[in-house]
C-alpha positions in Angstrom: -39.2 1.1 31.9 -40.3 1.4 28.2 -40.5 -2.6 27.6 -37.5 -5.2 26.8 -36.4 -3.3 23.9 -36.3 0.0 25.3 -34.8 -0.5 28.6 -33.5 3.2 28.8 -35.5 6.4 28.0 -33.3 9.6 27.3 -35.1 13.0 27.2 -33.9 16.0 25.3 -35.0 19.2 26.6 -34.7 21.8 23.4 -34.4 21.4 19.7 -31.7 23.8 18.4 -28.7 22.7 16.9 -27.4 21.0 20.0 -31.0 19.1 20.5 -31.8 18.4 17.1 -28.4 17.1 16.4 -28.2 15.4 19.5 -31.5 13.7 19.1 -30.3 12.6 15.6 -27.1 11.2 16.5 -28.4 9.3 19.6 -30.9 7.5 17.2 -28.2 6.9 14.9 -26.1 5.1 17.4 -28.4 3.5 19.8 -31.2 2.8 17.4 -34.3 1.1 19.0 -32.4 -0.1 21.9 -33.6 2.9 23.6 -36.7 5.5 23.9 -35.7 9.0 22.9 -38.2 11.9 23.9 -37.6 15.3 22.7 -39.3 18.2 24.4 -39.3 21.7 22.3 -41.7 24.9 22.4 -42.0 24.8 18.7 -42.4 22.0 16.1 -39.4 22.9 14.1 -35.8 23.1 14.1 -34.9 26.8 13.2 -31.5 27.2 10.8 -30.6 30.4 12.6 -27.7 31.4 10.4 -30.4 32.4 7.4 -32.8 34.6 9.3 -31.1 37.6 8.2 -31.6 36.6 4.7 -35.2 35.9 5.8 -35.4 39.5 7.2 -34.2 40.5 4.1 -36.6 39.3 1.7 -34.4 36.7 0.3 -35.7 33.8 1.7 -39.0 32.4 2.5 -39.7 31.6 6.3 -40.5 28.2 6.0 -37.7 27.6 4.1 -35.2 27.9 6.8 -37.6 25.6 9.3 -37.5 22.0 9.5 -40.3 19.7 10.7 -39.5 17.9 13.9 -42.5 15.4 13.8 -41.1 15.0 10.7 -37.3 14.5 10.8 -37.9 12.7 14.5 -40.1 10.1 13.2 -39.2 7.4 15.5 -38.6 9.5 18.5 -41.2 10.8 20.8 -41.9 14.6 20.1 -43.4 16.8 23.0 -44.5 20.1 22.0 -44.3 22.1 25.3 -42.2 24.3 27.4 -40.1 22.5 30.3 -41.3 24.1 33.4 -39.6 22.4 35.7 -37.0 19.7 36.6 -36.7 17.3 39.2 -33.0 16.2 39.2 -33.7 14.1 42.3 -36.8 11.7 40.9 -35.7 12.4 37.6 -38.7 13.7 36.2 -39.0 16.7 33.5 -42.7 18.8 33.8 -43.5 20.3 30.8 -46.6 22.9 29.9 -48.3 22.6 26.2 -49.4 25.9 24.1 -53.0 25.4 24.9 -52.9 24.9 28.6 -52.2 21.3 29.1 -49.1 19.9 30.9 -47.5 17.0 31.4 -44.5 15.1 32.8 -41.8 12.4 32.0 -39.4 10.2 33.6 -35.7 9.7 32.5 -32.7 7.6 33.0 -30.4 10.6 30.8 -31.3 14.0 30.6 -29.7 16.3 27.8 -30.6 19.9 28.5 -29.9 21.9 25.5 -32.7 24.8 26.4 -30.9 27.5 24.4 -30.5 31.2 24.8 -32.5 34.3 24.8 -32.0 38.2 23.8 -29.5 39.7 26.4 -31.1 42.9 27.3 -28.9 45.7 28.9 -30.3 48.5 30.9 -30.7 51.0 28.6 -34.0 53.5 29.2 -36.5 52.7 26.7 -34.8 49.5 24.9 -37.3 46.8 26.2 -39.9 48.8 25.0 -39.1 50.3 21.9 -36.0 47.8 20.4 -36.8 44.7 18.4 -35.0 41.5 19.1 -34.0 39.3 16.6 -33.6 35.3 17.9 -36.5 34.1 16.2 -38.5 33.3 13.0 -41.4 35.8 14.2 -38.9 38.2 14.8 -37.2 38.1 11.4 -40.6 37.9 9.6 -41.7 41.0 11.7 -38.4 43.0 10.8 -39.2 42.4 6.7 -43.0 43.7 7.2 -41.5 46.6 9.3 -38.9 47.7 7.3 -41.1 47.5 4.1 -44.1 49.3 6.4 -41.9 51.9 7.4 -40.8 52.9 3.5 -44.4 52.7 2.3 -45.2 55.0 5.0 -42.5 57.5 4.3 -43.4 57.5 0.7 -46.5 59.1 1.3 -45.4 61.6 4.4 -45.7 65.1 3.9 -43.9 66.0 6.8 -39.8 66.0 6.0 -38.9 65.0 9.5 -41.5 62.0 9.6 -39.9 61.0 6.6 -36.3 61.1 7.4 -37.0 58.9 11.0 -39.2 56.2 9.2 -36.2 56.1 6.7 -33.4 55.4 9.3 -32.7 52.2 10.6 -30.3 51.5 13.7 -28.5 48.2 14.4 -27.2 47.5 17.9 -24.6 44.7 17.8 -21.4 44.3 15.1 -21.2 40.9 15.6 -22.5 38.0 13.1 -26.1 38.7 13.4 -26.0 42.5 13.6 -23.7 42.6 10.7 -25.6 40.3 8.4 -28.7 42.1 9.7 -27.5 45.4 8.4 -26.1 44.0 5.4 -29.5 42.6 4.4 -31.6 45.5 5.5 -29.7 47.8 3.5 -29.8 45.8 0.3 -33.4 45.2 1.2 -34.1 48.9 1.5 -32.2 50.1 -1.7 -34.3 47.9 -3.9 -37.8 49.0 -2.1 -36.7 52.2 -2.7 -36.3 52.1 -6.3 -39.9 51.0 -6.7 -41.5 53.7 -4.7 -41.7 57.1 -6.7 -42.5 58.7 -3.3 -39.1 58.0 -2.1 -37.4 59.5 -4.8 -34.2 61.6 -3.6 -35.0 60.7 0.0 -32.0 59.3 1.9 -32.5 55.8 3.4 -30.1 55.3 6.5 -28.8 52.4 8.0 -26.6 52.5 11.3 -24.7 49.7 13.1 -23.4 50.4 16.1 -21.0 48.5 18.7 -18.8 49.3 21.6 -16.1 47.2 20.1 -13.3 49.0 18.3 -14.5 47.4 15.0 -17.0 45.5 13.4 -16.9 41.5 13.4 -14.3 41.6 16.4 -14.5 37.8 16.6 -12.8 37.5 13.1 -9.5 38.2 11.6 -8.9 41.6 11.7 -8.4 41.6 8.2 -11.8 39.8 7.0 -13.0 42.5 9.5 -12.1 45.0 7.4 -13.3 43.7 4.4 -16.5 43.5 5.7 -16.7 47.2 7.1 -15.4 48.4 3.7 -18.0 46.5 1.7 -20.4 48.2 4.4 -19.7 51.5 4.1 -19.1 51.3 0.6 -23.0 50.4 0.5 -23.7 53.5 2.9 -24.1 51.8 5.9 -23.0 54.0 8.8 -20.7 52.1 10.9 -20.1 53.6 14.4 -17.4 51.6 16.6 -17.1 52.6 20.1 -20.5 53.8 20.3 -24.1 52.7 21.3 -27.5 53.5 22.5 -27.8 55.2 25.6 -31.7 56.1 25.5 -34.5 54.9 23.5 -37.9 56.6 22.8 -40.8 55.6 20.1 -39.5 58.0 17.7 -35.7 58.9 18.4 -32.4 56.9 19.9 -29.8 58.9 21.6 -26.3 57.5 21.3 -23.6 57.5 24.0 -21.8 60.5 22.0 -25.0 62.4 23.0 -25.8 62.2 19.4 -29.8 62.0 18.9 -30.9 59.9 15.8 -35.0 59.9 14.9 -35.7 56.5 14.0 -38.8 54.2 14.3 -36.5 51.2 13.8 -34.1 50.1 16.5 -32.9 46.4 15.9 -31.2 45.0 18.8 -28.5 42.2 18.1 -26.4 43.0 21.2 -25.8 39.3 22.1 -27.6 36.5 24.1 -27.8 35.1 27.6 -28.6 31.6 28.6 -32.3 30.7 29.3 -33.1 31.3 32.8 -33.8 27.3 32.9 -30.1 26.2 33.4 -29.7 29.0 36.6 -33.0 28.0 38.3 -31.5 24.1 38.9 -29.5 24.9 42.1 -26.2 23.6 40.3 -23.3 25.6 39.7 -23.5 27.8 36.7 -20.2 29.8 35.2 -22.0 33.3 33.7 -25.5 31.9 34.0 -24.2 28.6 31.8 -24.6 25.1 33.7 -21.2 24.1 34.8 -20.2 20.9 32.9 -17.2 18.3 32.6 -15.4 18.1 29.8 -17.6 15.0 28.9 -20.9 17.4 29.1 -22.1 15.7 32.0 -23.3 17.8 35.2 -21.7 17.2 38.5 -24.1 16.5 41.2 -26.9 15.7 39.1 -27.0 12.0 38.3 -27.9 11.0 34.6 -28.0 14.9 33.6 -25.8 16.2 30.7 -25.8 19.6 29.0 -24.4 21.1 26.1 -25.0 24.1 23.7 -25.7 28.0 25.0 -27.1 26.9 28.2 -23.5 24.9 29.1 -20.4 26.3 30.4 -18.4 23.3 28.1 -14.6 23.6 28.8 -12.4 24.2 25.7 -10.0 22.1 25.6 -8.1 23.9 23.3 -7.8 26.8 25.4 -7.2 25.7 29.3 -9.4 27.7 31.6 -11.7 28.9 28.9 -15.2 27.8 27.8 -16.6 27.4 24.4 -18.5 30.4 22.8 -22.0 30.3 22.2 -22.4 29.6 18.8 -24.1 27.2 16.4 -20.9 25.4 15.3 -20.2 24.4 18.9 -23.9 23.6 19.6 -23.8 21.4 16.6 -20.9 19.5 17.3 -21.4 19.5 21.2 -24.9 18.3 20.3 -23.6 14.8 18.3 -20.5 14.1 20.9 -23.0 14.3 24.0 -25.4 11.6 22.3 -22.2 9.6 21.9 -21.2 10.1 25.4 -25.1 9.1 26.8 -25.2 6.4 24.6 -21.6 5.3 26.0 -23.3 5.6 29.6 -25.9 2.8 28.8 -23.3 0.6 27.1 -23.1 1.5 23.6 -20.0 2.7 22.0 -17.0 4.7 24.4 -17.3 8.3 25.6 -14.8 11.1 24.6 -14.3 14.5 25.7 -15.5 17.4 23.6 -12.8 19.0 21.8 -13.6 21.9 19.2 -11.4 22.9 16.3 -12.3 25.8 14.6 -13.1 25.4 11.4 -13.5 29.5 10.2 -16.8 31.4 10.3 -19.0 32.6 7.4 -20.8 36.1 7.4 -23.1 37.0 4.3 -23.0 40.9 3.2 -25.9 40.3 0.8 -25.8 40.3 -3.0 -22.2 38.8 -3.9 -20.5 39.8 -0.7 -19.3 37.8 2.0 -16.4 37.3 4.6 -15.0 34.0 5.4 -12.2 32.0 6.7 -13.1 28.6 5.9 -9.9 26.2 7.7 -8.4 29.7 8.4 -8.0 30.8 4.9 -9.7 34.3 4.5 -11.7 35.1 1.9 -13.7 37.8 0.9 -16.3 39.2 -2.4 -17.7 36.4 -4.7 -15.4 33.4 -3.4 -16.5 33.8 0.1 -20.1 34.3 -1.1 -19.9 30.8 -2.7 -18.3 29.3 0.3 -20.9 30.6 2.2 -23.8 29.5 0.6 -22.3 26.3 0.0 -22.0 25.8 3.9 -25.5 26.5 4.5 -26.8 24.2 1.8 -24.4 21.7 3.2 -25.3 22.1 6.9 -28.9 22.3 6.6 -31.1 19.5 7.3 -33.8 19.7 5.2 -35.3 22.4 2.4 -31.8 22.4 0.4 -33.7 22.8 -3.0 -36.1 25.6 -1.6 -33.5 27.9 -0.4 -31.2 27.5 -3.6 -34.3 28.1 -5.5 -35.0 31.2 -3.3 -31.5 32.2 -3.9 -31.9 31.7 -7.6 -35.1 33.4 -8.4 -34.0 36.7 -6.4 -31.1 37.0 -8.4 -32.9 37.1 -11.5 -36.1 38.5 -10.9 -37.5 41.8 -9.3 -38.2 41.8 -5.3 -41.8 41.0 -4.3 -42.1 42.4 -1.1 -45.1 43.1 0.7 -45.9 43.7 4.6 -48.2 40.8 5.9 -48.9 42.3 9.0 -49.5 38.7 10.8 -46.5 39.4 13.6 -47.4 42.4 15.8 -44.5 44.0 18.0 -46.2 43.3 21.6 -46.0 39.3 20.2 -42.4 39.3 20.3 -41.2 41.1 23.5 -37.3 42.0 24.1 -37.6 41.2 27.4 -35.7 37.8 27.9 -38.3 36.8 30.8 -40.9 36.3 28.1 -38.8 34.8 25.1 -37.0 31.8 24.9 -35.2 29.9 21.9 -34.3 26.1 22.2 -30.4 25.6 21.0 
């Protein structure tokens, strides 16, 4: 027990969209009547939707991060990675970043372990592709793109110049489409400032096995995004993917070989392996939960976000998608349900009503369908950026200032070289992103 005023302890594993919002909502609902412990492998909450703009040089990395100790001041924050959960004894074991370890008991557990890169069995991909799930990967990609153009500008071999100026993005969902759009915008601006690249073609290829880009969106918006990308020179290749990768070339599923030093992997994500290692029922790697997000067979345990197969009550028989929008809303609802299980408030099932989706295509271009109203161009861009500023939990003025300065001043891009490729392996067994 934590004392007369803190009779129950709730442990939250992960502080991405689901865990971060669960912690804040739980404190709002229950206040100091319970003890809240948040365990996360980083000391920040990452606003994932703006990561492509970090890679594109529009936003500074720290501006899309929110301090967890700063935002969760009246809760106990533990910097560590959960290594084991004893569901019988209700104990969570964790390991710290410098070798320390510890454990904490709980009365209620909220598991929001998030997701990792989805790695397909394509030869060479694990060795030569770069993922896009964390802030380090966004910083690395920005540096990598800048460095490739700088090296190409002084290369004397035409083939080397062409390969360094070719960028291949695999996956035309939200992330891949935005990465290709922001990356193409970045290389266009950088290329204009490098005399050594005068007349050199800078290629961006966007590949997906789906029949169109952004297959999750309305066909009209998908076509709008496709049109914007092609107009900028992005080679959109639907119905294609990578069959093999090497250090300086990728072979496409069509047999075509594309010389490149840059393979960016945005195929998708899979649930963190922690969810599948509890010995409980899973659905495609996601922990099975009921409509209240309680875990059957695990007393006092709840799960939501990417690691949980939350039933979609608006589509009977289906589960909710692995999106930030779902994770954020599920986090708030699971907090209210946990509080209800402790005698505070009333529990309710999670029922999601789609508010639409937003895709920033760089510059003044975007595609959006807020409240199912299809928008493109400048109106979509205004709605998209307004939504992000409203949804962020901090740094709104810094982000707005970055956007403003980049609109009226020349880009100042340099390769910091502080993140190496070896430190951000694509292999899912080495990488975890809490959600």
